[in-house]
C-alpha positions as CSV (number, residue, x, y, z in Angstrom):
1,M,9.2,14.0,1.9
2,S,6.8,13.2,-0.8
3,F,4.5,15.9,-2.3
4,Y,2.7,16.6,-5.5
5,T,1.2,19.7,-6.7
6,T,-2.3,20.1,-8.2
7,G,-4.1,23.1,-9.6
8,S,-5.1,24.0,-6.1
9,G,-1.5,23.7,-4.6
10,T,0.7,21.3,-3.1
11,V,-0.5,18.1,-1.3
12,F,1.3,16.0,1.2
13,E,1.7,12.4,0.2
14,S,4.1,10.7,2.8
15,F,7.4,11.1,4.6
16,A,9.2,8.5,2.5
17,V,9.2,7.4,-1.2
18,Y,9.3,4.0,-2.8
19,A,13.2,4.0,-3.0
20,D,13.4,4.5,0.7
21,V,11.5,1.4,1.3
22,T,13.2,-0.8,-1.4
23,Q,16.6,0.3,-0.2
24,R,15.8,-0.8,3.3
25,D,15.0,-4.5,2.3
26,S,15.6,-5.1,-1.4
27,R,15.4,-8.9,-1.1
28,L,11.9,-8.7,0.1
29,F,10.9,-6.8,-3.1
30,E,13.0,-9.2,-5.4
31,A,11.1,-12.2,-3.8
32,N,7.6,-10.6,-3.9
33,E,6.9,-9.0,-7.4
34,G,3.4,-8.3,-6.3
35,L,4.7,-5.4,-4.2
36,T,4.7,-2.8,-7.0
37,E,5.7,0.8,-6.7
38,A,2.0,1.9,-6.8
39,I,1.1,-0.5,-3.9
40,V,3.9,0.7,-1.9
41,L,3.3,4.3,-2.5
42,A,-0.4,3.9,-1.3
43,L,0.7,2.0,1.8
44,L,3.2,4.7,2.5
45,K,0.5,7.4,2.2
46,L,-1.7,5.4,4.6
47,S,1.3,5.0,7.0
48,S,2.1,8.6,6.9
49,A,-1.5,9.5,7.6
50,R,-1.5,7.0,10.6
51,L,1.8,8.5,11.9
52,I,0.3,12.1,11.9
53,S,-2.8,10.7,13.7
54,M,-0.5,9.1,16.3
55,I,1.2,12.5,16.8
56,E,-2.3,14.3,17.0
57,M,-3.3,11.9,19.7
58,S,-0.2,12.2,21.9
59,D,-0.2,14.0,25.1
60,W,3.0,15.8,23.8
61,W,0.8,17.3,20.9
62,R,-1.8,18.5,23.2
63,E,0.6,20.0,25.7
64,Y,2.6,21.6,22.9
65,N,-0.5,23.4,21.5
66,F,-1.9,24.3,25.1
67,T,1.3,26.0,26.0
68,R,1.4,28.0,22.8
69,D,-2.4,29.1,22.4
70,V,-4.3,30.0,25.5
71,S,-7.4,30.5,23.4
72,L,-7.6,26.6,23.3
73,Q,-8.4,26.7,27.0
74,N,-7.1,23.1,27.5
75,D,-9.9,21.8,25.4
76,V,-8.7,18.8,23.5
77,R,-11.5,19.4,21.0
78,R,-9.8,22.6,19.8
79,V,-6.2,21.2,19.4
80,P,-5.3,21.8,15.7
81,V,-4.2,18.9,13.4
82,V,-0.7,18.3,12.7
83,N,0.4,20.2,9.4
84,P,3.1,18.1,7.7
85,F,4.2,21.2,5.8
86,Q,5.3,22.6,9.2
87,I,7.6,19.7,10.1
88,D,10.8,21.5,9.2
89,A,13.4,19.5,11.1
90,R,14.3,15.8,11.6
91,E,13.3,14.9,7.9
92,Q,15.5,11.8,8.0
93,E,13.9,10.5,11.3
94,F,10.5,11.0,9.8
95,K,11.5,9.2,6.7
96,D,12.8,6.4,8.7
97,L,9.9,6.3,11.0
98,N,7.7,6.1,7.8
99,V,9.7,3.2,6.5
100,Y,9.7,1.2,9.8
101,H,5.9,1.7,10.4
102,V,4.9,0.8,6.8
103,M,7.2,-2.4,6.9
104,S,5.8,-3.6,10.2
105,E,2.2,-2.6,9.8
106,Y,1.4,-2.9,6.1
107,I,4.0,-4.5,3.8
108,L,5.5,-7.4,5.8
109,P,2.0,-8.7,7.1
110,R,1.1,-9.0,3.3
111,V,3.8,-11.5,2.7
112,A,4.4,-13.1,6.3
113,D,3.7,-16.7,7.2
114,F,1.6,-16.3,10.3
115,G,1.6,-20.0,10.8
116,N,5.3,-20.1,11.4
117,P,6.1,-17.6,14.3
118,E,9.9,-18.4,13.7
119,S,9.8,-17.2,10.0
120,A,12.0,-14.4,8.8
121,E,9.1,-12.1,8.0
122,M,7.8,-12.5,11.5
123,A,11.2,-11.6,12.9
124,K,11.3,-8.5,10.6
125,I,7.8,-7.5,11.8
126,K,8.9,-7.4,15.3
127,F,12.2,-5.8,14.6
128,Y,10.6,-3.0,12.5
129,K,7.8,-2.5,15.0
130,E,10.3,-2.0,17.7
131,Q,12.4,0.4,15.6
132,A,9.2,2.4,14.7
133,L,8.2,2.7,18.4
134,D,11.7,3.7,19.5
135,L,12.0,6.2,16.8
136,Y,8.5,7.7,17.5
137,K,9.4,8.2,21.0
138,I,12.6,9.9,20.1
139,I,10.8,12.3,17.8
140,L,8.2,13.3,20.4
141,E,10.8,13.6,23.2
142,S,13.1,15.8,21.0
143,G,10.1,18.2,20.3
144,D,12.2,20.3,18.1
145,W,10.9,19.6,14.7
146,Y,7.6,21.6,14.4
147,D,7.4,25.1,13.0
148,Y,4.4,26.3,15.1
149,S,4.3,29.9,13.6
150,N,4.9,28.6,10.1
151,N,7.4,31.1,9.4
152,G,10.0,28.8,7.9
153,T,12.3,28.8,11.0
154,I,12.0,26.9,14.2
155,V,13.0,29.2,17.1
156,Y,13.7,28.5,20.6
157,T,10.2,29.0,21.9
158,E,8.8,26.5,19.4
159,K,10.8,23.7,20.7
160,S,9.3,21.5,23.4
161,P,11.4,18.6,24.5
162,S,10.0,16.3,27.0
163,K,9.9,12.9,28.5
164,Q,7.3,10.4,27.2
165,N,6.2,7.3,29.0
166,L,4.8,5.0,26.2
167,V,3.3,1.8,27.4
168,R,3.2,-1.2,24.9
169,V,0.0,-2.9,24.7
170,R,0.3,-6.6,23.7
């Protein structure tokens, strides 16, 4: 995961770094010099924030919190935000999810030829979008990656495997 330190502490940037994205599809970056490291890092940060938001909006996250803190009284307005510093497992899955999401939602749409639905970029957008959705579902269903007590160890009571029924909207 990508973090940086300021005078007030460490700040979360993203689940992946520039090298993770370029290693996934190096030809894309060779053919599109405009996709600089600064642009990709900004997009990774945006994608990570979106992924955290998706987790926060999931039924799994709400139930996970309701079963661990009765003071929430099943009120969705009281559910806390996801703290990326408490994601202590499945680091590779989160990194891959970040790469798949940034490729399908932010990077490839910048270079795709939307006039040609058979173009390689359009096929890649579809591929990465499917990969991201599948991995997102796996991460939520595993339920074993969040350190709720923030003590550095994920214990049995903090794990919450589940079965998700995600619906695709087209």
